[in-house]
C-alpha positions in Angstrom: -105.4 149.9 -78.8 -108.5 149.2 -79.5 -108.5 145.8 -78.6 -107.4 146.8 -75.4 -110.3 149.6 -74.8 -112.9 146.8 -75.9 -111.1 144.1 -73.5 -111.9 146.8 -70.7 -115.6 146.9 -71.8 -115.8 143.4 -71.7 -115.4 143.9 -67.4 -118.5 145.1 -66.9 -120.5 142.5 -69.1 -118.8 139.6 -67.3 -121.0 140.7 -64.2 -123.9 140.0 -66.0 -124.9 136.3 -64.9 -127.3 133.3 -66.5 -129.7 131.4 -64.5 -127.9 128.8 -62.0 -129.5 125.7 -62.9 -127.4 124.0 -59.9 -128.7 126.5 -57.6 -130.5 124.7 -54.3 -134.2 124.6 -54.6 -135.6 126.6 -51.9 -137.1 124.8 -48.5 -140.7 124.5 -47.8 -142.1 124.8 -44.3 -143.1 121.8 -42.0 -146.8 121.1 -40.8 -145.0 121.4 -37.5 -145.3 124.7 -36.1 -142.4 124.3 -33.5 -139.8 122.8 -36.2 -140.4 125.9 -38.4 -140.0 128.7 -35.7 -136.4 126.3 -34.7 -135.3 126.2 -38.7 -136.1 130.0 -38.9 -134.2 131.1 -36.0 -131.4 129.0 -37.2 -131.4 130.1 -40.4 -131.6 133.9 -39.1 -128.4 133.1 -36.9 -130.7 134.0 -33.8 -130.1 137.5 -34.6 -131.4 140.0 -32.1 -133.6 142.0 -34.1 -135.9 138.9 -34.9 -139.3 138.3 -33.1 -141.5 135.2 -33.2 -144.6 136.1 -31.1 -146.5 132.8 -30.2 -150.2 133.6 -30.4 -153.6 131.1 -29.5 -156.1 131.4 -31.7 -159.0 129.0 -30.9 -157.0 127.0 -29.5 -154.6 127.1 -32.9 -151.1 127.5 -32.0 -149.7 130.3 -33.9 -146.5 132.2 -34.5 -146.3 135.8 -35.4 -142.7 136.6 -37.6 -141.2 139.9 -37.9 -138.5 141.9 -37.5 -137.6 144.5 -34.4 -138.0 148.3 -36.0 -139.6 147.2 -39.4 -143.3 147.1 -38.3 -145.4 149.8 -37.0 -146.3 148.7 -33.4 -149.6 150.6 -33.0 -150.6 149.1 -36.7 -149.7 146.0 -35.6 -151.7 145.7 -32.3 -155.1 147.3 -33.8 -154.8 145.6 -37.0 -154.0 142.0 -36.2 -152.7 141.2 -32.5 -156.4 142.3 -30.8 -158.3 141.3 -34.0 -157.4 137.8 -33.8 -156.6 137.1 -30.0 -160.7 138.2 -29.9 -161.2 135.6 -32.7 -163.5 132.9 -31.8 -164.2 130.4 -34.8 -167.1 127.6 -34.3 -166.6 124.5 -32.9 -164.9 121.8 -34.5 -163.1 124.7 -37.2 -159.2 123.4 -38.7 -156.1 125.7 -38.9 -157.7 125.3 -42.7 -160.6 127.7 -41.4 -158.3 129.9 -39.5 -156.0 130.3 -42.6 -159.2 131.5 -44.5 -159.9 133.8 -41.6 -156.8 135.8 -42.1 -156.2 136.0 -45.8 -160.1 136.8 -46.6 -162.0 138.2 -43.6 -159.3 139.9 -41.1 -158.5 143.9 -42.0 -155.7 142.8 -43.3 -156.7 140.6 -46.6 -155.8 143.6 -48.9 -152.7 143.5 -48.2 -151.4 139.9 -47.8 -149.0 137.2 -49.7 -149.1 133.9 -49.7 -145.5 132.3 -49.1 -144.0 128.6 -49.2 -140.4 128.9 -48.2 -138.1 130.0 -45.9 -136.0 132.4 -48.4 -139.5 134.1 -49.1 -140.2 134.8 -45.6 -137.2 135.8 -45.2 -137.7 138.3 -47.8 -140.9 139.8 -46.4 -139.8 140.0 -42.5 -137.0 142.2 -43.7 -139.1 144.4 -45.9 -141.6 145.2 -43.1 -143.9 142.6 -42.8 -145.5 140.7 -40.5 -145.2 136.6 -41.3 -148.3 134.5 -40.3 -147.4 130.6 -39.6 -150.4 128.4 -38.6 -149.7 125.1 -36.4 -150.6 121.9 -39.2 -150.2 124.3 -42.1 -147.3 123.9 -44.1 -147.7 127.7 -46.0 -147.4 131.1 -44.4 -149.3 134.4 -44.9 -147.3 137.4 -45.0 -149.3 140.7 -43.9 -148.1 144.0 -44.7 -147.6 146.4 -41.6 -144.5 148.4 -42.2 -143.8 150.8 -40.1 -140.3 151.5 -40.3 -138.8 155.3 -39.7 -137.4 157.4 -42.4 -136.9 160.8 -43.7 -139.7 163.1 -44.4 -140.2 164.2 -47.9 -138.4 167.4 -48.4 -136.6 170.2 -50.8 -134.1 168.4 -53.0 -130.9 169.5 -52.0 -129.0 168.9 -55.8 -131.5 170.2 -57.8 -132.7 173.7 -56.3 -135.6 175.7 -58.1 -137.3 178.7 -57.5 -140.9 177.9 -59.0 -142.8 174.5 -58.7 -142.7 171.5 -56.5 -140.5 171.3 -53.3 -141.0 167.6 -53.0 -138.0 165.2 -53.5 -137.5 161.3 -53.5 -136.9 159.8 -50.5 -135.0 156.8 -49.3 -138.4 154.1 -49.1 -139.2 153.0 -52.8 -142.9 152.9 -52.0 -143.1 156.5 -50.8 -141.3 157.4 -54.2 -143.8 155.5 -56.1 -146.8 157.2 -54.2 -145.1 160.4 -55.4 -144.9 159.7 -59.4 -148.9 158.1 -58.9 -149.9 161.0 -57.5 -148.7 163.2 -60.5 -149.7 161.2 -63.3 -153.3 159.5 -62.8 -153.1 157.3 -65.7 -153.9 153.6 -65.9 -150.7 153.7 -68.5 -148.2 154.7 -65.7 -147.2 151.0 -65.3 -144.6 149.6 -61.8 -142.4 146.8 -62.5 -140.7 145.9 -59.4 -138.1 143.3 -59.1 -135.3 142.5 -56.6 -131.5 143.0 -57.4 -128.6 141.7 -55.2 -127.6 138.1 -54.0 -127.5 139.6 -50.4 -129.5 142.7 -50.0 -132.7 141.6 -52.3 -132.8 145.5 -53.2 -136.2 146.4 -54.8 -135.4 148.3 -58.2 -138.8 149.3 -60.0 -139.0 150.5 -63.6 -141.4 152.9 -63.8 -142.6 154.1 -67.5 -146.0 154.9 -69.7 -147.1 151.8 -71.8 -148.3 154.3 -74.8 -144.9 156.3 -75.0 -142.5 153.8 -74.0 -140.4 151.9 -77.0 -141.0 148.0 -76.5 -137.5 147.4 -77.8 -135.7 149.9 -75.1 -138.3 148.5 -72.1 -137.3 145.4 -73.1 -133.5 146.0 -73.3 -133.6 147.4 -70.3 -135.3 145.0 -68.6 -133.1 142.4 -69.8 -129.8 144.5 -68.4 -131.7 144.4 -64.8 -132.3 141.1 -64.5 -128.9 139.9 -65.4 -127.2 142.4 -63.2 -125.0 139.9 -60.9 -124.0 141.6 -58.0 -124.0 140.8 -54.3 -125.6 143.8 -53.0 -127.1 147.1 -54.5 -127.1 150.0 -52.1 -127.6 152.8 -54.3 -128.8 153.8 -58.2 -125.6 154.1 -58.9 -124.4 150.5 -58.7 -126.7 149.5 -61.6 -125.6 152.7 -64.1 -122.4 150.8 -65.5 -125.2 147.9 -66.8 -127.2 150.0 -68.5 -124.9 152.6 -69.9 -123.9 151.6 -73.6 -120.6 153.2 -73.5 -119.2 153.1 -69.7 -115.9 154.2 -70.4 -116.9 157.5 -72.3 -116.6 160.6 -69.7 -120.2 161.6 -70.6 -123.3 159.2 -69.3 -126.2 158.0 -71.3 -127.8 157.8 -67.9 -129.4 160.5 -66.2 -130.3 160.7 -62.3 -132.6 163.0 -60.4 -133.9 163.6 -57.1 -137.1 165.4 -58.0 -140.6 163.9 -59.0 -141.9 166.5 -61.4 -138.6 165.9 -63.5 -138.8 161.7 -63.5 -142.4 162.6 -64.6 -142.0 164.8 -67.4 -138.9 162.0 -68.6 -141.5 159.4 -68.3 -144.4 160.9 -70.5 -141.6 161.7 -73.2 -141.4 158.1 -73.6 -138.3 157.3 -71.4 -137.9 154.7 -68.0 -137.3 155.6 -64.6 -135.5 153.5 -62.7 -136.0 153.6 -58.6 -133.8 151.7 -56.1 -135.1 151.5 -53.1 -132.9 153.1 -50.1 -131.8 155.9 -52.3 -133.8 159.3 -53.4 -131.5 159.2 -56.6 -133.9 157.8 -59.6 -132.6 157.0 -62.9 -133.4 158.3 -66.2 -133.1 155.6 -69.6 -131.8 156.8 -72.1 -130.5 160.2 -71.1 -129.4 163.2 -74.2 -126.4 165.7 -74.1 -129.0 168.5 -74.3 -131.0 167.4 -71.2 -128.2 168.3 -69.0 -128.9 171.9 -69.9 -132.9 171.7 -68.9 -134.1 172.3 -65.6 -137.7 172.7 -64.0 -137.8 176.6 -63.8 -137.0 176.5 -67.5 -140.5 175.8 -68.1 -141.8 178.0 -65.1 -140.3 181.6 -66.5 -141.2 183.0 -69.6 -139.8 181.4 -73.0 -137.1 184.7 -73.2 -135.7 184.7 -70.1 -135.8 180.7 -70.2 -133.5 180.6 -73.7 -131.6 183.6 -72.2 -130.4 180.9 -69.0 -130.0 177.9 -71.5 -127.3 179.9 -73.6 -125.6 181.1 -70.7 -125.0 177.2 -69.9 -124.0 176.3 -72.9 -121.3 179.3 -72.7 -120.5 178.2 -69.2 -120.1 174.8 -70.0 -117.2 175.6 -73.0 -115.9 178.3 -70.5 -115.4 175.7 -68.0 -113.5 173.2 -70.4 -111.5 175.1 -72.4 -110.5 178.4 -70.3 -107.5 177.3 -68.5 -106.4 175.5 -71.3 -106.8 178.2 -73.4 -104.7 180.4 -71.2 -102.2 178.2 -71.0 -102.1 177.7 -74.5 -102.3 180.9 -76.0 -99.7 182.5 -72.6 -97.0 179.7 -73.7 -96.9 179.1 -77.6 -99.1 182.3 -78.7 -98.7 185.6 -76.7 -99.1 187.6 -79.8 -102.7 186.8 -79.7 -103.1 188.7 -76.4 -103.6 192.2 -76.1 -100.3 194.2 -75.4 -101.2 195.5 -72.0 -102.8 192.1 -70.9 -99.6 190.4 -72.3 -97.4 192.7 -70.4 -99.2 192.3 -67.1 -99.4 188.3 -68.0 -95.4 188.8 -68.6 -94.9 190.3 -65.1 -96.8 188.0 -63.1 -94.8 185.0 -64.6 -91.4 186.7 -64.3 -92.2 186.1 -60.2 -93.6 182.9 -60.2 -91.4 179.2 -60.1 -93.5 177.1 -61.5 -94.3 176.6 -65.7 -97.5 177.9 -66.7 -98.9 174.2 -67.3 -97.7 173.1 -63.7 -99.0 176.5 -62.0 -102.3 175.4 -63.6 -102.2 171.8 -62.6 -101.4 172.8 -59.4 -104.1 175.5 -58.7 -106.7 173.4 -59.8 -105.8 170.5 -58.0 -105.7 172.6 -54.5 -109.1 173.7 -55.8 -110.5 170.2 -56.5 -108.9 169.4 -52.5 -110.8 172.1 -51.0 -113.9 171.4 -53.0 -113.9 167.7 -51.7 -113.3 168.7 -48.3 -116.4 170.9 -48.5 -118.2 168.4 -49.5 -117.9 165.4 -47.1 -117.3 167.9 -44.0 -120.5 168.9 -42.2 -122.1 171.4 -43.8 -121.4 174.3 -41.6 -117.7 173.8 -41.3 -117.6 172.7 -45.2 -118.5 175.9 -46.4 -116.3 177.7 -43.9 -113.5 175.5 -44.9 -114.2 175.9 -48.5 -114.6 180.1 -48.3 -111.9 180.5 -46.0 -109.1 178.1 -47.7 -109.9 179.6 -51.1 -109.6 183.4 -49.7 -106.8 182.2 -47.4 -104.8 180.0 -50.2 -105.1 182.4 -52.8 -103.9 185.4 -51.2 -101.0 183.8 -49.5 -99.9 182.0 -52.9 -100.0 185.0 -55.1 -98.5 187.2 -52.1 -95.5 184.3 -52.1 -95.4 184.6 -55.5 -95.9 180.8 -56.3 -98.6 181.6 -58.6 -99.6 184.7 -60.6 -102.7 186.7 -60.0 -103.9 186.3 -63.5 -104.0 182.4 -63.0 -106.3 182.6 -59.8 -108.7 184.9 -61.9 -108.9 182.2 -64.8 -109.7 179.8 -62.2 -112.5 181.4 -60.3 -114.1 182.2 -63.3 -113.6 178.5 -64.4 -115.0 177.0 -61.0 -118.2 179.3 -61.1 -118.7 178.0 -64.8 -118.5 174.5 -63.7 -121.2 175.0 -61.2 -123.8 176.3 -63.8 -124.9 172.7 -65.2 -123.8 170.7 -62.2 -124.7 167.3 -63.6 -121.7 167.6 -66.1 -119.3 168.5 -63.2 -117.7 164.8 -63.6 -117.1 165.2 -67.5 -116.0 169.0 -67.3 -113.4 168.4 -64.3 -111.6 165.3 -66.2 -111.6 167.5 -69.6 -110.3 170.6 -68.2 -107.7 169.0 -66.9 -106.6 167.5 -70.1 -107.4 170.4 -72.1 -104.6 171.9 -69.5 -102.0 169.3 -70.6 -102.6 169.6 -74.2 -102.5 173.3 -74.4 -99.3 173.4 -72.0 -97.8 170.9 -74.8 -98.9 172.3 -78.1 -100.9 175.4 -77.7 -103.8 175.9 -79.8 -103.3 172.9 -82.6 -103.7 170.3 -79.8 -106.3 171.9 -78.0 -108.2 172.5 -81.7 -107.6 168.5 -82.4 -108.6 167.6 -78.5 -112.1 169.4 -79.3 -112.3 167.5 -82.4 -111.8 163.9 -81.0 -114.0 165.3 -78.1 -116.7 165.9 -81.0 -116.3 162.7 -82.7 -116.9 161.1 -79.4 -120.2 162.8 -78.4 -121.6 162.2 -82.3 -120.5 158.5 -81.9 -122.5 158.0 -78.8 -126.1 156.2 -79.3 -127.5 155.3 -75.9 -130.3 152.9 -76.6 -129.8 153.1 -80.1 -130.4 157.3 -80.2 -127.8 159.8 -80.8 -126.8 161.3 -77.9 -126.3 164.8 -79.3 -129.9 164.7 -81.3 -131.2 166.8 -82.2 -128.1 169.1 -82.6 -126.6 166.4 -84.7 -128.7 164.6 -86.6 -130.6 168.1 -86.7 -133.9 168.1 -85.8 -136.3 171.2 -86.2 -138.8 170.2 -84.2 -136.9 168.6 -81.4 -134.5 171.9 -81.7 -137.5 173.7 -80.1 -136.7 173.0 -76.7 -132.8 173.1 -77.5 -131.0 176.4 -76.9 -133.9 178.2 -77.1 -137.5 177.1 -74.8 -140.6 177.8 -77.1 -143.6 178.4 -75.9 -146.1 176.0 -74.3 -148.4 176.1 -77.5 -145.8 175.6 -79.5 -144.6 172.4 -77.4 -147.7 170.9 -77.3 -147.7 170.9 -80.8 -144.7 169.7 -82.0 -143.7 167.3 -78.9 -141.5 164.4 -79.7 -140.5 161.1 -78.4 -137.3 160.3 -77.1 -137.5 157.5 -79.5 -138.0 159.6 -82.3 -135.3 161.7 -82.1 -133.5 162.5 -85.3 -131.0 159.9 -86.3 -132.8 157.2 -83.7 -133.0 153.6 -84.7 -136.2 153.2 -82.6 -138.4 155.7 -84.5 -142.3 155.0 -84.9 -141.7 152.6 -81.8 -144.2 153.2 -79.3 -146.2 151.2 -76.5 -150.0 150.9 -76.6 
């Protein structure tokens, strides 16, 4: 059994690739401009969005290469076309003099990059750059003139808050980097860009503080990202399995957020943020169990109210997992635990239903999950109507027809509400809820107790980046516990702040950058 699981775990590892020594050497430019433009069109498959604009500057032939829709036309005209067409070089100038003007004397000299191969050219023009090719020179210059349209900065839909910032990440990675830099005005904040995806060449950026991050964790994350061998990366979720030390566990050691302020707070605690171009969701490495119960509002409210909300979240988490299984297990095997009046009502409801209690619970939960999925995938207005009307109509009709008992409807409703209190744990909660229903229906409280013990052992065995997933609950850490079940005041938190690598039980204890 363990060999089978271990073999399965190697699947993700097989996606890592070593350096391909047999890869072809990238082809460089020719000194003939016409030959270069013909090669570009052939390599770009004569795509309709490829633009090659010929320009004559002081008698020299120049070609501007770009992708339609990726460049700001007004900026292109004001910053490049008008100045370059009005340029008059001294008599006897060479193509190298024109290249020198583009790189060092033009208004775009600050945002430019020298390139020498077709692969580099395609990567730059598909990122919104304009590449300048000059006849007689076998190198080109990429100028930053990005101007593509994108969704404006808005409030994150998945992480609502009462107080604090209303900004959420957007799809372009450069805008997201700006939002992080605007919040952390420190020279210790570092952005480390790389490209992942053989075909998409997706920009991926590691964000961290050099004075708080653990060098070992940083090197491990960097190494894993560089070894990823995927054809395409379209969302940050593509990277999660390669960074997670326990990809087969229902609980993930990798967090995600849409909020720049949340990411900045995690970075300042020694974690690493990973931003991916094309998605507003940033990854947080590593991510511990207790962080699922924390929110931005906890640090805006007074400590006593934040503590109350924290405790409520832990109770809701337990209810969302255990309640259906406990109800099925007790009603089936231990009915004497119910009060007499409640037992009588449950027995009366069960007499009119054709299904066993376990089957009834599974069916109604499957219907609920189907309605929830429909509400998520349909357009927002229709989705809300389907969720509300579907729940009311189906629930009332099922009880009236005698297919399910009214106590089960109440159990499902309470479970559903509780599961929304901790949205980041919805996936493991859903899986575990069905497991508890099945175990409770087969072996009652004994099976539920055994499954709970297995779950606790699994939680304690997880060590994302060699840091205990359940720290500081177990191993116990008094200082770090001030921000777990309770939320201490800011004076206490500022005096006893704990970096993630210094959590109790961490093998990275004492590690920090400079």
